[in-house]
N, C-alpha and C positions, 0 to 999 in steps of 0.2 A: 565424601559420602554424606548424604543427608541423614539427619537423626531419624530414628525409628518412629513411625507415626503413632500417635496416641489412638487407642481403639475407640474412644468416644468420638462420635461423628461431630464435626464442626458444622457441616451442612448435611441435612437429610431431606431429600425430596422423594416423595412416593406418590405415584398416580397423579401427577400435577397436570392440570388442564388450564390453559390460558386462552381466553377469547378476547381479541381486540374489538373495540366498537366498530360498527360498519362505517365505511367512508361516506355513506349517504347521510350520516348524522341522525339516523332513526333511533339510535340507542339500542338496537337489537344486534346480537352478535352475528358475525359472518358465519357461513355454513361450516367452514373448516376451522378448527381451533389452531392457533399457532403452536402451542404445546399440547400434545394429545396423549396423556397418560405417562408422562416422563417419570422414571425412577432413577435416582442418582444419589450417591453418598460420598462424602469426602471427610477423612479424618485429619486431625492436626498433623502437620508435617508432610502430608502427601502432596504430590504434584500431578494434577490431572489436566489433560488437554481435551477441549471440546471442539470437534471439527465437523465439517459437513458442508454441503453446497449452500449457495446463497438462498436465504429464505427458509432454512431448515429450522430456525428457532434458537440458534446459539446465543445471540445477544438478548433474546427474550428471557432466557434463563437468568442472566445477570439482572435484568430489569425486574423480574419477579422476585428474586432474592432481596433486592434493595427496595422493592415496592415503589418503583419508578415507572409503573405502567400508566398509560394515558387514562384520563377520566373516562368512566364508562366501561373499562375493561373488567373482565371477570376472571378470577384466579381461584381455582378449586383444587382440592387434594391436600396432601400433607406437605407442609413446608416449615422446617425448623432450622433456624440459624443460631448457633451457640446456645441451643436449648430453648429459644424463644420463637414463637410464630409472629413474624413481623406484621402480619395482617391484623393481629389482635392488640397491637400497641397504640398508645396515644401518639400524636404527632411529635411531642417532645421526647418520648421514650424511643420512637422510631429514629429520630435524628441522632440520638446518642448511640443507638445500636449501629447505625450506618458507619460511624467513625470508629467505634470501639470494638465492634465484632467483625466488621468487614471493611477493607480498604479497596478502592476502585482505581485502576489505572486505565485511562481512556485511550482510544486510538490516536486522536489528535489533541494533544494537551493544550495547544494554543486556543482552541475553541472553548476550553473549560477554565482558562485562566483569565482573571480580570486585568485588562491592560493598564488600569489606573492604579493597581496595587503593586508594591514591590514584592520581590521574592520573599523577603522576611515577613512582610505583612500577610501574605497568603498563609504561611506556616503559623504565625501568631494568631490569626483569626481562628484557625482550627483548634489551637490549644486553648484560646479563650473560651470557645464554645464547650469544650469538654473538660477543661481544667480551670474552672473559674476562680479557684482559690490561689492559684499560682501568682506570684508577683511578676512584674514585667521583666525583671532581670532573669528569673527562672525560664520564662518563655523564650527570651532572646537566646539564652545559653542552649536551650533544647533545640531551637530552630537552627542555630549554627552547628550544633552537633549532628543534626539530621542532614544538613547540607554536606558536611564533611563525609558522612557515611555513604552518600551517593556520589562522591567524587567531585563535589563542587566546593571551591574555596569559600570558607565562611565569610571572607571579605566581600563576596558578591551578595551579601544579605540585603543591601540597598539597591540592587539592580532591578530592572523591570523585565518582564517576560520577553519583550521584543528584542532585548539585548542579549538573549541566549540563543544558541543554535538549537536545531530540532532535537538533537540528542540530549542537550542540557535541559531543555524544557521537559523531556520525558523523564529525566532523572529527578527533576523537581516534582513531577507528578508522582513518582515513586516515593519521594520523601513525604509528600502529603498523605499518600495511602498508608505508609508505615509509621506515621507520627505517633499513633496510639498503640502500636504493636498489636494489631488485631489478629485473631486466630485464623482469619481467612482473608486472602487477597485475590481479587478478581481482576485479571488483566485482559481487556477486550481489544484484540488486534493491536498490541502495544508497539509493534515494530513496522507496521505497514508503510509509514511515511519516512522510514529511516533507511540509509544505505546499509549494506550487509555488515560492514565493519562496525558501525555505530550500533546496529541492532544486536550484534553479538555482545558488545560491551554492556548494553542496557540489560539484556536478558541475563548475563552473568551476574550483574549487580543485583538485579531483582531476585534471582535464585539464591544468591548469598545472603541477602537480607532476610528472606523467608526462612532460610536454614538457621540463621543466628537467633531469630525470634521464635522459631518453631511454628511459623504460620503455614497453613495449607495454601496451595496456589491452584486456582482454577484459570487456566490459560485458554482463551477463546481465540482460535486462529484458523485461517484457511490454508496455512502452510504446513504440510505434513512433515517435511524435513525439520522445520523449526520445532514442531510439537514433539517429534521423536528425540530431538537433541536435549530438550529441557524438561521433559515430563516422563514419569515412570509408566503412566497409563494413558491410554487414548480412548475416548468415547466418541462414537460416530452417531450423529443425529440425522434424521431424514423425516421430513413432514412432522416435526415436533415429537418424534418418537426415537428412543434409543434402539439402534439396529445392531450395534456391536460395541463391546467394551473389553479391552484386553491389554496386557503389558505392551508397551510401545514397540519394542523390537518384534514381538510376535505379530502384531497387527500390520506392521510395515513390511514384513517378509512373508507372512502367511495369512493374509486377510481372509476372513470367513464370509461376511455378508457381501452380497453382490455390489452394493454401493461402495463398501470399503475397497473391494477389488478394483472398481472403476477409478476411485480416487487415487489409489496407489499406482495404478497403471498410468494415469494421467501425469502424476508427479514424476514417475520414472521416464515417461516419454519426453518431458521437458529437459531431462538430463541426457538425452540420447545423442545420436550423431546427426548433424545437419545434412540436408540434401546438397550434394556437390553443386557448385556453381557451373553454369555452362562455360566451356572453354572458349577462349578467343572471341568473346562477345565485345560489342562496342563499348568504349569508355564513355560513361554518362556524366560523372561528376568528378572534378579534379580541384583540390585545394592545394595551394602552394604558399607556405609561410604566412598563414592567416593569423592576424592579430586583432584581438578585441581588448583594448586597454581602457579602463575607466579612471578618470582623475579622482584622487583622494584629497580631502581637505588638507591644505598645506600652504606654506608661504610661497609667493610666486617663484622664488629662485630655487625652491626645493624640488618641484616637479615630481611629486609622488604619484604612482599609478598602481591600480589593481590590475594585474595582468591575468584576466580571466581566461583568455585563450592567447597563447604566446608562441607563435611560430608553428602552427599545425599544418602538416602537409599529408595528403592522403588521396587515394583514387578509389572510385567505386564503379564497377562495370554493370552493364545490363544483366538483370537476373541475379545479381549478387547481393548478399546481406552482410553489411559490415557492422559488427558489434562495437559499441563504445561504452567502456566500463570505467569505474573509478569511484573514489569516496566522495562524500558530499563536498561541494565547493571546488571540485577539480576542473570544472569548465564544461561538463557534458551538456547541460541545458543551454549555456551561453553559446556553444557551438551550433546547436539547433536554431536558436533565435537569430544568430548571425546569418545562417543559410536562408532563413525565411525573411531576412531584411527587417527584423524586429529589434535589432540592437546595432549601434554604430560599429563599423569596422575601421580600425585605425590603419591597417596595412595588409598587404598580401593579395592573393588572387583567388577568385572563385569562378571556375569555368564549368558551364553546363552545356553538354553537347558541343564543346569547343567555343562557346560564346562567353565572353568575359562579363559576368553579371555586374560587377562593381563599377564598370564603365558606363552602364546604361542609366538613362534618366527618364522620368515621366511615364507615358503610356507604353513606351518600348520596354522599360524595366518591368512594368506591371504585367505585360504580356509574357515576358520571359519567366517571371517568377511563378506564373501559373503552373509551370512544369515541376515545381517543388511544393509539396503539401505535407501537412503535419498531423499526426494523431497524438493527442495529449494524454496525460496520465488519468485525469478524472473527466470522463465524458460528460457527466452531469454539470460540471462547472463550465464547460466550453460550449454547451448547447443552450440556446435561449429557452428558459423554462416556460415562457408564454407562447412559444411557437411550436406547432405540430411538426413531427419529425419529417414528414414529406416536404413541408415548407422549408425546414432547415436545410435539407439536402438540395432543394432547388435554388435556394437563395444565392449561392456563389455564381450560378449561371446568370441570374438576373443582375447581380452586382457588376459582373464583367461584360454584360451586354451580349452574351453568347446565345441566348434563346428568349423567345417570348414566353409569357407565363404558362400557357397551355403546354408548350413543348418542354419547358423546364419541369413541370409536374410529371410529364410522361417519362422524362429522363430520370427523375427521382424514383419513380416506381421501378425502373430498370435497375437502378443502383440498389434499392432495397432487396430485390430478388437476387442480385449478384452477391450480396453479403449474407444470404441465407434467411432473410426475413420475408417468408412467403406464407400466404399470398400477400403482396405488398399492400393491397387494399385494406387488409386487416390491421396494418401498422401505420399507414401514412397519416391518419388523423389523430393518432395518439400523441400526448405530451410526453416529454422525456421521463418525467417522474412515474409514468404509468408503465415503464419498461423495467426489466431486470438490469443489473449491472452489465451482464454480457450483451444484452440486446442494445443497451445504450452505446457500448463501445462499437458494436456493428454499425450503428447509425453514424457514429463519428467517423468510422472508416469509409462509409458510403459517401459522406459529405466531402471527405478529403479526396476521394477518387472521381467525383463527378466532373472535375475539371480536366480529367485525363492526364495526370502528372506523369513524369518519367522517373522522379525520385520521391520516395515516401519516407518521411522522418517519423519514427515512433519513439516518443519520449516517455519512458516508463509506462507504456501503454497497456501492460497486462499486470502490473504489480498489485493493483487493488482487487483483482479477480480471484475467485477460488480455483482450486486445481483443475476441476473439470472444465469450467468456463474458460480458464486460461488456455488449456489445451485446445479447446474449440477455436478460440480466437487466433492462436498461433497457426493452427492448421488452415484457417481461413486466409491468413496473410500469406502462407506458403502457396496456397492454391491461386490466389490473386496474382502473386508474383510470377508464377509459372505462366498463367494465361495472358498477363499483360506485359511481361518482360520488365517489370519494375526493378529498379535498384532501391534497396532499403538501407537506411542508417538506423540501427536499432540500439537505442540508448537504454541502459539498465544498470542497476547497482549489483546485479546478481551475475557473477562470472559463470556459475554453473548453467544458468539459463542461456547466457550468451553463447557458451561453448556448444550447447545442444541445438541452437537455432541459427547461428551465424557461421558463414564459411570462414571469415577472418574476424579477429578481435583486436582492437587497440585499447591500451590502458593509458588513461590520462592522470596526471598529477601536476598540480600547479599550472594548469593550462598547457602542458607539454605532453607529447607522446613519450612515455618512458619504456614501453614494451609493446610488441605486436606480433601476431602470428595466428595459426589455427588455435581455436579455443581449447581443444583437448590437450594440446602441447603446453599451453599456459597453465592449465589445471594440473598437469602432471609434473611439469618442470618450470615453475615460475622463477624468473631471474630477478626482476626489480623488487625492492623491498615492499612497495605498495601492493604488487601482484601477490607476493607471498602472504601479506596480511589479508587480502581479499580471499585467497584460497583457504587460508586457515579459518577465517570467520564464516565462510559459506556453509550453511547447514546442508548435509547430504543424506540421502536415504541409506540405511544400512545395506551392505552388500548381501545379495542373495546367496544362500548356501549352495554349493555345487552339488 
């Protein structure tokens, strides 16, 4: 049980309005503020989740509290952090307040860590800045203590961030946020890039640290189940305004505001029952004893190998969705890359519509592999930022010599319409950064489908999207599968999502299939140890009262 919260507010926001500078660089605000009269309070020891659709202003709340808004922004209204208005402080006082009154855990710690500094140096720099009178030995002892508290061996003090896994880097980010035992911790999507088992460990660790110190936790998340599992209250934002705030269980079982109802309905839909696969449909993809082994540094006679995929056999039929789940490093993404021909295959067989792909070479292999396409996790990272989306969709047709430029553009417009971006003329000249996350993923799907594949690989393709957009993209994939007869391999770390979207699910561990079957059966009666761990770690919405 968490300690009773102190009645004095650690964070007090009242009628807060934030305007970002216009993208045109005129210095004048945009017509609509990003935060529009937001009122929110958080006492010491409380845990509050901030949820809402993309663009609702969740992350802007964190930036306003820390005064990390871009130059030219305007921030009006009442804002008090640990009794201070950060807007009224000098730069030196503001830097002290950021570490001592509030700690921040980012979404992707690797982008916030200096690759040239060791883990110990990151912690020591923080302590030097805020505890200048401490001796070097004191700082080192404190840094090692912090590492131990977040489950990292103190002996890793001299390691570099790239030598840590994603979960360990996030634990380091937590140690940095908690180094000065601040009364408030802000965690901005801290588990988005982690698998469900590691995410559960990280959130349990963060919750425990906040409880020990008595810190308040402001969790910014698009995952309602995660928010309900780790926070007592949930606040829903829309258009920069608070539309509902309630105890977590009440909001997730009896949402009041229309937006809350839609978000909860979308979250429950992803945990629903998948559409049954057509019976007796043709076999499209067949793997037999597929192996992807990578040599490890060793002496010549030792022959050490990393067995990323080690003897995987499976079949996928037309119109069927096969879910692939497992913890980080189990071989999920390597399996997808092997099917795409992006990583060497050491042995086994890959047959697509009866044709052995591994035996093909040159243009024959290129033509065959057009029938397998992939949708990646981060659409913005896989689209050319300087290329308009219409050109990005048309580009594969030009690369493979399947159409002249005019025809390719016309086909691109057809694909934009097919994925719900209508009218296509409104989108085809936009750059990827000018679209929302859901729209970017629709463009990525259109690009993958323009070559008319028979098999679509989806590698964590909805994990970065909020609940409503995620539901829309999943519904789009279902519709496209029905219309086009696609087979899909749906890779995810979320067993609950896989069970609600896929007809069959396989569980990978150490590059091997350790369990398989209908997703609902795996959720209800997991047999393998890793499946039991994934089920236990998977956040679920509370059951509705009968």
